[in-house]
PASEBA-1860 file (N, C-alpha, C; in nm, 3 decimals):
! residues 226
1> MLTQTDQK> 0.084/-0.120/0.000/0.000/0.000/0.000/0.087/0.125/0.000 ~ 0.048/0.225/-0.081/0.117/0.353/-0.077/0.063/0.439/0.037 ~ 0.146/0.530/0.083/0.108/0.618/0.193/0.120/0.763/0.150 ~ 0.086/0.852/0.240/0.094/0.996/0.213/0.238/1.041/0.187 ~ 0.336/0.964/0.232/0.475/1.002/0.211/0.526/0.964/0.072 ~ 0.452/0.877/0.002/0.492/0.837/-0.132/0.455/0.944/-0.235 ~ 0.544/0.964/-0.331/0.514/1.058/-0.439/0.412/0.996/-0.533 ~ 0.310/1.072/-0.569/0.205/1.024/-0.659/0.229/1.085/-0.798
9> HWSPLPEV> 0.217/1.001/-0.899/0.246/1.045/-1.036/0.117/1.046/-1.118 ~ 0.034/1.145/-1.090/-0.094/1.158/-1.157/-0.085/1.240/-1.286 ~ 0.011/1.329/-1.294/0.022/1.420/-1.408/0.093/1.353/-1.527 ~ 0.077/1.410/-1.648/0.149/1.356/-1.764/0.299/1.357/-1.741 ~ 0.367/1.251/-1.783/0.512/1.244/-1.768/0.577/1.322/-1.882 ~ 0.668/1.415/-1.851/0.731/1.498/-1.955/0.801/1.415/-2.063 ~ 0.866/1.305/-2.024/0.938/1.225/-2.123/0.843/1.158/-2.221 ~ 0.722/1.127/-2.175/0.621/1.068/-2.265/0.573/1.173/-2.364
17> ALFLSSKI> 0.546/1.293/-2.316/0.501/1.401/-2.404/0.605/1.434/-2.511 ~ 0.732/1.436/-2.471/0.839/1.465/-2.566/0.852/1.353/-2.670 ~ 0.840/1.230/-2.625/0.849/1.115/-2.716/0.736/1.120/-2.818 ~ 0.615/1.144/-2.773/0.502/1.149/-2.865/0.516/1.265/-2.963 ~ 0.563/1.378/-2.912/0.581/1.495/-2.998/0.679/1.467/-3.111 ~ 0.782/1.388/-3.081/0.883/1.355/-3.183/0.826/1.267/-3.293 ~ 0.715/1.199/-3.264/0.652/1.110/-3.361/0.546/1.180/-3.445 ~ 0.515/1.304/-3.413/0.411/1.378/-3.484/0.476/1.482/-3.574
25> KEGAKVLE> 0.441/1.480/-3.701/0.501/1.573/-3.797/0.459/1.717/-3.770 ~ 0.545/1.810/-3.807/0.511/1.951/-3.795/0.390/1.982/-3.883 ~ 0.299/2.062/-3.830/0.180/2.099/-3.905/0.070/1.994/-3.901 ~ 0.089/1.887/-3.826/-0.011/1.782/-3.819/-0.136/1.829/-3.746 ~ -0.250/1.774/-3.786/-0.376/1.801/-3.718/-0.390/1.699/-3.605 ~ -0.394/1.750/-3.482/-0.396/1.663/-3.365/-0.522/1.690/-3.282 ~ -0.603/1.587/-3.268/-0.725/1.595/-3.189/-0.700/1.537/-3.050 ~ -0.749/1.607/-2.948/-0.738/1.554/-2.812/-0.877/1.540/-2.752
33> LGPGDVPF> -0.904/1.424/-2.696/-1.030/1.397/-2.627/-1.009/1.406/-2.476 ~ -1.088/1.492/-2.411/-1.081/1.504/-2.267/-0.954/1.566/-2.215 ~ -0.917/1.687/-2.261/-0.790/1.747/-2.217/-0.788/1.787/-2.070 ~ -0.903/1.819/-2.014/-0.905/1.863/-1.874/-0.821/1.987/-1.854 ~ -0.744/1.989/-1.744/-0.662/2.105/-1.711/-0.519/2.095/-1.765 ~ -0.484/1.980/-1.823/-0.346/1.961/-1.871/-0.349/1.910/-2.016 ~ -0.376/1.999/-2.111/-0.383/1.955/-2.251/-0.246/1.919/-2.307 ~ -0.246/1.830/-2.405/-0.125/1.792/-2.476/-0.080/1.910/-2.560
41> HRSTQFVD> 0.051/1.943/-2.554/0.099/2.066/-2.615/0.095/2.066/-2.768 ~ 0.078/1.949/-2.830/0.073/1.944/-2.976/-0.071/1.941/-3.031 ~ -0.169/1.940/-2.943/-0.308/1.932/-2.988/-0.350/2.059/-3.060 ~ -0.425/2.042/-3.168/-0.477/2.157/-3.244/-0.628/2.169/-3.234 ~ -0.695/2.066/-3.184/-0.840/2.067/-3.167/-0.875/1.982/-3.046 ~ -0.973/2.030/-2.968/-1.012/1.960/-2.847/-1.159/1.920/-2.850 ~ -1.189/1.811/-2.782/-1.327/1.769/-2.757/-1.341/1.744/-2.608 ~ -1.442/1.806/-2.547/-1.461/1.790/-2.403/-1.607/1.814/-2.370
49> LAPAENTI> -1.642/1.791/-2.245/-1.780/1.815/-2.201/-1.806/1.961/-2.171 ~ -1.701/2.035/-2.139/-1.715/2.176/-2.102/-1.664/2.266/-2.214 ~ -1.732/2.378/-2.241/-1.684/2.469/-2.345/-1.554/2.537/-2.306 ~ -1.466/2.555/-2.403/-1.338/2.622/-2.384/-1.286/2.663/-2.521 ~ -1.174/2.732/-2.521/-1.116/2.777/-2.647/-1.078/2.658/-2.736 ~ -1.117/2.668/-2.861/-1.084/2.565/-2.962/-1.135/2.427/-2.922 ~ -1.249/2.425/-2.851/-1.305/2.300/-2.800/-1.447/2.280/-2.852 ~ -1.473/2.162/-2.904/-1.607/2.122/-2.943/-1.667/2.042/-2.829
57> VCDIQVET> -1.783/2.084/-2.784/-1.851/2.015/-2.675/-1.920/1.891/-2.730 ~ -1.885/1.776/-2.673/-1.939/1.650/-2.723/-1.928/1.545/-2.612 ~ -2.035/1.471/-2.588/-2.032/1.361/-2.493/-1.988/1.237/-2.570 ~ -1.860/1.204/-2.560/-1.803/1.098/-2.643/-1.855/0.959/-2.607 ~ -1.930/0.950/-2.497/-1.986/0.820/-2.461/-2.112/0.789/-2.543 ~ -2.184/0.893/-2.585/-2.311/0.870/-2.654/-2.321/0.943/-2.788 ~ -2.225/1.031/-2.818/-2.231/1.108/-2.942/-2.112/1.075/-3.032 ~ -2.137/1.070/-3.162/-2.027/1.052/-3.256/-1.949/1.182/-3.269
65> LPFPDKSF> -1.822/1.172/-3.301/-1.740/1.291/-3.318/-1.778/1.363/-3.448 ~ -1.790/1.494/-3.444/-1.838/1.570/-3.561/-1.726/1.599/-3.662 ~ -1.655/1.494/-3.703/-1.545/1.509/-3.797/-1.552/1.398/-3.902 ~ -1.503/1.427/-4.024/-1.500/1.323/-4.128/-1.401/1.212/-4.094 ~ -1.415/1.101/-4.163/-1.323/0.988/-4.146/-1.179/1.030/-4.172 ~ -1.089/0.985/-4.086/-0.944/1.006/-4.101/-0.907/1.152/-4.126 ~ -0.976/1.241/-4.057/-0.951/1.385/-4.076/-0.840/1.439/-3.985 ~ -0.791/1.355/-3.893/-0.681/1.398/-3.805/-0.561/1.305/-3.822
73> DFVYCRHT> -0.444/1.365/-3.818/-0.320/1.288/-3.830/-0.293/1.207/-3.703 ~ -0.338/1.261/-3.590/-0.308/1.197/-3.461/-0.420/1.230/-3.363 ~ -0.462/1.131/-3.285/-0.563/1.149/-3.181/-0.502/1.113/-3.047 ~ -0.509/1.206/-2.955/-0.449/1.189/-2.822/-0.560/1.182/-2.718 ~ -0.553/1.081/-2.631/-0.656/1.064/-2.529/-0.590/1.012/-2.402 ~ -0.583/1.095/-2.301/-0.514/1.057/-2.177/-0.610/1.057/-2.059 ~ -0.611/0.947/-1.984/-0.689/0.933/-1.861/-0.835/0.973/-1.880 ~ -0.894/0.913/-1.983/-1.035/0.937/-2.014/-1.111/0.806/-2.033
81> VEDLPLPN> -1.053/0.713/-2.108/-1.121/0.588/-2.139/-1.165/0.514/-2.013 ~ -1.079/0.512/-1.911/-1.111/0.438/-1.788/-1.227/0.499/-1.711 ~ -1.260/0.626/-1.740/-1.369/0.694/-1.670/-1.506/0.661/-1.728 ~ -1.510/0.620/-1.855/-1.636/0.606/-1.925/-1.708/0.476/-1.886 ~ -1.833/0.484/-1.843/-1.908/0.361/-1.818/-1.920/0.274/-1.943 ~ -1.930/0.341/-2.060/-1.940/0.269/-2.188/-1.840/0.331/-2.286 ~ -1.718/0.277/-2.295/-1.616/0.336/-2.381/-1.621/0.291/-2.527 ~ -1.714/0.202/-2.562/-1.718/0.144/-2.697/-1.719/0.249/-2.805
89> LALNEMSR> -1.815/0.341/-2.799/-1.831/0.441/-2.904/-1.708/0.530/-2.915 ~ -1.655/0.573/-2.802/-1.538/0.662/-2.804/-1.419/0.596/-2.872 ~ -1.395/0.469/-2.842/-1.282/0.398/-2.902/-1.302/0.384/-3.053 ~ -1.423/0.349/-3.093/-1.451/0.334/-3.236/-1.442/0.467/-3.310 ~ -1.485/0.574/-3.245/-1.482/0.706/-3.308/-1.340/0.761/-3.321 ~ -1.258/0.738/-3.220/-1.117/0.778/-3.232/-1.053/0.707/-3.349 ~ -1.083/0.579/-3.361/-1.029/0.498/-3.471/-1.079/0.548/-3.605 ~ -1.202/0.594/-3.609/-1.261/0.641/-3.735/-1.202/0.772/-3.783
97> VGKAGFIE> -1.188/0.869/-3.692/-1.145/1.004/-3.735/-0.994/1.021/-3.739 ~ -0.919/0.928/-3.678/-0.774/0.942/-3.671/-0.698/0.845/-3.759 ~ -0.584/0.890/-3.808/-0.494/0.803/-3.883/-0.402/0.725/-3.788 ~ -0.377/0.784/-3.673/-0.293/0.722/-3.570/-0.325/0.792/-3.438 ~ -0.270/0.740/-3.330/-0.297/0.806/-3.203/-0.234/0.738/-3.084 ~ -0.271/0.790/-2.968/-0.214/0.743/-2.842/-0.321/0.748/-2.735 ~ -0.335/0.637/-2.663/-0.426/0.629/-2.549/-0.345/0.597/-2.425 ~ -0.365/0.677/-2.321/-0.300/0.651/-2.193/-0.407/0.641/-2.085
105> TPSPVAEI> -0.391/0.542/-1.999/-0.480/0.525/-1.884/-0.393/0.488/-1.763 ~ -0.449/0.490/-1.644/-0.376/0.432/-1.532/-0.349/0.285/-1.558 ~ -0.238/0.235/-1.509/-0.200/0.095/-1.533/-0.279/0.001/-1.444 ~ -0.285/-0.128/-1.480/-0.347/-0.226/-1.390/-0.282/-0.229/-1.252 ~ -0.150/-0.212/-1.247/-0.082/-0.210/-1.117/-0.135/-0.097/-1.030 ~ -0.155/0.021/-1.092/-0.208/0.135/-1.017/-0.351/0.110/-0.972 ~ -0.430/0.041/-1.055/-0.570/0.015/-1.018/-0.583/-0.095/-0.913 ~ -0.478/-0.176/-0.897/-0.481/-0.282/-0.796/-0.423/-0.235/-0.663
113> CRGIDGGS> -0.320/-0.151/-0.671/-0.251/-0.108/-0.549/-0.341/-0.022/-0.460 ~ -0.329/-0.038/-0.332/-0.403/0.044/-0.237/-0.325/0.173/-0.206 ~ -0.399/0.279/-0.175/-0.335/0.406/-0.138/-0.299/0.493/-0.256 ~ -0.355/0.464/-0.373/-0.322/0.538/-0.495/-0.389/0.675/-0.500 ~ -0.515/0.680/-0.464/-0.596/0.800/-0.482/-0.557/0.910/-0.383 ~ -0.617/1.028/-0.403/-0.589/1.141/-0.317/-0.616/1.109/-0.170 ~ -0.519/1.139/-0.084/-0.532/1.108/0.057/-0.487/0.968/0.094 ~ -0.440/0.891/-0.005/-0.393/0.753/0.015/-0.494/0.666/0.090
121> PPWRGYAH> -0.618/0.657/0.040/-0.718/0.573/0.107/-0.683/0.425/0.091 ~ -0.740/0.338/0.173/-0.701/0.196/0.170/-0.763/0.117/0.056 ~ -0.850/0.177/-0.025/-0.910/0.100/-0.134/-0.816/0.091/-0.254 ~ -0.848/0.001/-0.346/-0.762/-0.025/-0.461/-0.782/0.078/-0.571 ~ -0.673/0.138/-0.616/-0.676/0.226/-0.732/-0.756/0.353/-0.710 ~ -0.815/0.401/-0.820/-0.893/0.525/-0.819/-1.041/0.491/-0.807 ~ -1.106/0.550/-0.708/-1.243/0.512/-0.676/-1.341/0.539/-0.788 ~ -1.316/0.641/-0.870/-1.415/0.683/-0.971/-1.396/0.613/-1.106
129> HNWTVWSH> -1.298/0.525/-1.120/-1.273/0.461/-1.248/-1.362/0.338/-1.269 ~ -1.398/0.317/-1.396/-1.486/0.206/-1.432/-1.412/0.086/-1.491 ~ -1.288/0.109/-1.539/-1.217/0.003/-1.610/-1.071/-0.006/-1.568 ~ -1.021/-0.129/-1.567/-0.877/-0.154/-1.564/-0.836/-0.175/-1.709 ~ -0.736/-0.100/-1.753/-0.701/-0.098/-1.896/-0.552/-0.128/-1.913 ~ -0.520/-0.214/-2.011/-0.380/-0.240/-2.041/-0.363/-0.266/-2.190 ~ -0.238/-0.256/-2.236/-0.205/-0.278/-2.377/-0.119/-0.403/-2.388 ~ -0.158/-0.492/-2.480/-0.084/-0.618/-2.497/-0.105/-0.670/-2.638
137> DGALHLLR> 0.005/-0.709/-2.702/0.000/-0.764/-2.838/-0.073/-0.672/-2.936 ~ -0.049/-0.543/-2.922/-0.104/-0.447/-3.018/-0.250/-0.413/-2.998 ~ -0.311/-0.461/-2.890/-0.452/-0.435/-2.865/-0.470/-0.374/-2.726 ~ -0.577/-0.297/-2.713/-0.613/-0.240/-2.584/-0.712/-0.335/-2.517 ~ -0.687/-0.366/-2.390/-0.770/-0.461/-2.317/-0.839/-0.390/-2.201 ~ -0.966/-0.421/-2.181/-1.045/-0.356/-2.077/-1.113/-0.461/-1.990 ~ -1.099/-0.446/-1.860/-1.164/-0.531/-1.761/-1.235/-0.440/-1.662 ~ -1.366/-0.457/-1.649/-1.442/-0.367/-1.562/-1.394/-0.375/-1.417
145> KYPAIEYA> -1.393/-0.259/-1.351/-1.359/-0.254/-1.209/-1.486/-0.276/-1.127 ~ -1.507/-0.401/-1.089/-1.621/-0.436/-1.005/-1.587/-0.412/-0.859 ~ -1.687/-0.392/-0.773/-1.659/-0.380/-0.628/-1.579/-0.498/-0.573 ~ -1.588/-0.612/-0.642/-1.515/-0.731/-0.598/-1.364/-0.711/-0.600 ~ -1.317/-0.605/-0.665/-1.171/-0.581/-0.667/-1.119/-0.559/-0.526 ~ -1.203/-0.509/-0.437/-1.160/-0.485/-0.299/-1.134/-0.617/-0.225 ~ -1.189/-0.725/-0.276/-1.175/-0.854/-0.209/-1.084/-0.949/-0.287 ~ -1.024/-0.900/-0.393/-0.934/-0.984/-0.472/-0.814/-1.027/-0.388
153> QFTDEAFF> -0.767/-1.148/-0.414/-0.655/-1.205/-0.337/-0.533/-1.219/-0.428 ~ -0.419/-1.171/-0.379/-0.295/-1.180/-0.454/-0.185/-1.238/-0.364 ~ -0.090/-1.305/-0.426/0.017/-1.371/-0.350/0.101/-1.272/-0.272 ~ 0.131/-1.157/-0.336/0.220/-1.059/-0.273/0.163/-0.919/-0.292 ~ 0.089/-0.871/-0.195/0.028/-0.738/-0.202/0.134/-0.629/-0.209 ~ 0.246/-0.648/-0.143/0.350/-0.545/-0.140/0.414/-0.524/-0.277 ~ 0.400/-0.622/-0.364/0.462/-0.614/-0.497/0.414/-0.493/-0.575 ~ 0.284/-0.463/-0.568/0.228/-0.354/-0.647/0.285/-0.219/-0.603
161> AHVLRNSP> 0.293/-0.196/-0.475/0.352/-0.071/-0.424/0.499/-0.062/-0.461 ~ 0.569/-0.174/-0.456/0.711/-0.178/-0.493/0.730/-0.134/-0.638 ~ 0.647/-0.185/-0.727/0.657/-0.151/-0.869/0.633/-0.001/-0.890 ~ 0.532/0.054/-0.826/0.498/0.195/-0.845/0.603/0.288/-0.784 ~ 0.666/0.243/-0.678/0.773/0.324/-0.618/0.901/0.319/-0.703 ~ 0.913/0.214/-0.782/1.035/0.194/-0.861/1.051/0.296/-0.972 ~ 0.939/0.332/-1.039/0.947/0.428/-1.150/0.809/0.483/-1.184 ~ 0.801/0.613/-1.217/0.672/0.672/-1.258/0.615/0.606/-1.383
169> IFWNTYHL> 0.699/0.544/-1.465/0.653/0.487/-1.591/0.550/0.376/-1.568 ~ 0.555/0.310/-1.451/0.464/0.199/-1.423/0.326/0.245/-1.376 ~ 0.305/0.374/-1.364/0.175/0.424/-1.320/0.071/0.423/-1.432 ~ 0.117/0.406/-1.557/0.024/0.420/-1.668/0.033/0.307/-1.769 ~ -0.073/0.296/-1.847/-0.077/0.212/-1.967/-0.053/0.301/-2.087 ~ 0.028/0.254/-2.184/0.063/0.334/-2.302/0.028/0.255/-2.428 ~ -0.061/0.312/-2.507/-0.106/0.240/-2.627/-0.098/0.330/-2.750 ~ 0.005/0.308/-2.830/0.017/0.376/-2.959/-0.053/0.291/-3.064
177> WEGEIRWT> -0.129/0.355/-3.151/-0.199/0.280/-3.255/-0.187/0.353/-3.389 ~ -0.202/0.277/-3.495/-0.197/0.333/-3.629/-0.301/0.262/-3.716 ~ -0.378/0.339/-3.790/-0.479/0.282/-3.877/-0.611/0.259/-3.806 ~ -0.609/0.179/-3.700/-0.729/0.152/-3.622/-0.691/0.110/-3.481 ~ -0.785/0.126/-3.390/-0.766/0.082/-3.252/-0.824/-0.057/-3.237 ~ -0.739/-0.152/-3.206/-0.786/-0.287/-3.175/-0.810/-0.294/-3.024 ~ -0.929/-0.337/-2.986/-0.960/-0.343/-2.844/-1.055/-0.457/-2.813 ~ -1.051/-0.502/-2.688/-1.138/-0.611/-2.646/-1.174/-0.593/-2.499
185> MHHPGDFS> -1.294/-0.637/-2.462/-1.337/-0.634/-2.323/-1.333/-0.775/-2.266 ~ -1.288/-0.788/-2.143/-1.272/-0.917/-2.079/-1.381/-0.942/-1.975 ~ -1.422/-1.067/-1.965/-1.516/-1.107/-1.861/-1.436/-1.153/-1.741 ~ -1.479/-1.118/-1.619/-1.399/-1.153/-1.500/-1.398/-1.300/-1.467 ~ -1.496/-1.375/-1.517/-1.503/-1.515/-1.478/-1.560/-1.531/-1.338 ~ -1.524/-1.637/-1.273/-1.570/-1.665/-1.137/-1.511/-1.560/-1.043 ~ -1.597/-1.488/-0.971/-1.547/-1.380/-0.886/-1.464/-1.430/-0.769 ~ -1.479/-1.553/-0.730/-1.403/-1.604/-0.615/-1.255/-1.617/-0.647
193> TGYSNKLA> -1.221/-1.658/-0.769/-1.080/-1.673/-0.807/-1.050/-1.614/-0.945 ~ -1.146/-1.622/-1.035/-1.123/-1.578/-1.173/-1.090/-1.431/-1.185 ~ -1.156/-1.347/-1.106/-1.132/-1.203/-1.115/-0.991/-1.169/-1.069 ~ -0.947/-1.228/-0.960/-0.810/-1.205/-0.912/-0.708/-1.249/-1.017 ~ -0.733/-1.363/-1.079/-0.641/-1.414/-1.181/-0.635/-1.320/-1.301 ~ -0.751/-1.270/-1.343/-0.755/-1.177/-1.456/-0.677/-1.049/-1.423 ~ -0.694/-0.998/-1.303/-0.624/-0.877/-1.261/-0.474/-0.901/-1.254 ~ -0.432/-1.017/-1.207/-0.290/-1.050/-1.198/-0.228/-1.056/-1.338
201> IAANEGIE> -0.299/-1.116/-1.433/-0.251/-1.121/-1.571/-0.241/-0.980/-1.627 ~ -0.342/-0.898/-1.602/-0.341/-0.759/-1.649/-0.221/-0.683/-1.592 ~ -0.192/-0.705/-1.463/-0.079/-0.636/-1.400/0.053/-0.676/-1.465 ~ 0.073/-0.804/-1.486/0.197/-0.852/-1.546/0.214/-0.802/-1.690 ~ 0.107/-0.807/-1.767/0.115/-0.759/-1.905/0.128/-0.607/-1.908 ~ 0.070/-0.539/-1.810/0.085/-0.394/-1.800/0.228/-0.353/-1.769 ~ 0.294/-0.429/-1.683/0.435/-0.402/-1.651/0.522/-0.419/-1.775 ~ 0.496/-0.523/-1.853/0.572/-0.544/-1.976/0.546/-0.432/-2.077
209> NAKAFLAD> 0.424/-0.383/-2.083/0.391/-0.271/-2.171/0.472/-0.147/-2.133 ~ 0.478/-0.116/-2.003/0.553/0.001/-1.958/0.702/-0.012/-1.986 ~ 0.756/-0.132/-1.965/0.899/-0.156/-1.994/0.929/-0.135/-2.143 ~ 0.843/-0.189/-2.228/0.863/-0.176/-2.373/0.851/-0.031/-2.416 ~ 0.756/0.040/-2.358/0.737/0.180/-2.394/0.857/0.263/-2.350 ~ 0.908/0.235/-2.231/1.027/0.305/-2.183/1.146/0.277/-2.273 ~ 1.159/0.153/-2.319/1.268/0.118/-2.410/1.257/0.197/-2.540 ~ 1.136/0.218/-2.589/1.114/0.297/-2.710/1.156/0.443/-2.688
217> IVSNRVED> 1.126/0.495/-2.570/1.164/0.633/-2.537/1.316/0.646/-2.535 ~ 1.382/0.552/-2.468/1.529/0.555/-2.459/1.591/0.541/-2.597 ~ 1.539/0.449/-2.678/1.590/0.429/-2.814/1.572/0.555/-2.898 ~ 1.460/0.622/-2.881/1.434/0.744/-2.954/1.532/0.854/-2.917 ~ 1.568/0.861/-2.789/1.667/0.960/-2.743/1.802/0.934/-2.807 ~ 1.840/0.807/-2.813/1.969/0.771/-2.873/1.970/0.809/-3.021 ~ 1.862/0.780/-3.090/1.854/0.813/-3.234/1.863/0.963/-3.256 ~ 1.803/1.040/-3.164/1.806/1.187/-3.178/1.946/1.245/-3.159
225> TV> 2.032/1.172/-3.086/2.166/1.223/-3.059/2.269/1.176/-3.160 ~ 2.230/1.079/-3.244/2.325/1.026/-3.345/2.332/1.119/-3.465
END
């Protein structure tokens, strides 16, 4: 479990933003869904629930995006998918209007670990999230966060806090896509054991995703200096 003395990494990581920016061509049309208070610096158009500058108001859970097919070079969506009770339409619409993009959510490790949310409460992950999300084999995977997550059993509870203390990179899921977003929803199975097993698999695959993404960032830095 994390405590009030642990540093919390809720904000966008600067190295991730720089890496993504290096992959986006100058003059590209970049759409961002759900920018909140920390918009991506390369975004040229925003979609959100609240009106703001250069923002189209749209409820992405029930409304289609008001843009033609493949009208954006890149679609950026950070810490939004996990909030949606029904993310199906939003995922399909991002795939429709974008040629490529990036989805970031809290990692499965973060959603399993206790003490993550503001005030370090004893419950698992973020109380207001609907989904545990991870990236594996080129697809985005979603497992609903049922109340049963509070009763899930794991061999080593301290492992999750250890991973999150090790590096900020493990706090998130990173999913780069091109052409279309491949995604699937998982059923928890038997809640007595199946849900815990599904969460454990998600955590392990989420850790591998973060390691691979970090390796891409490091490799990109080396290429930039050559």
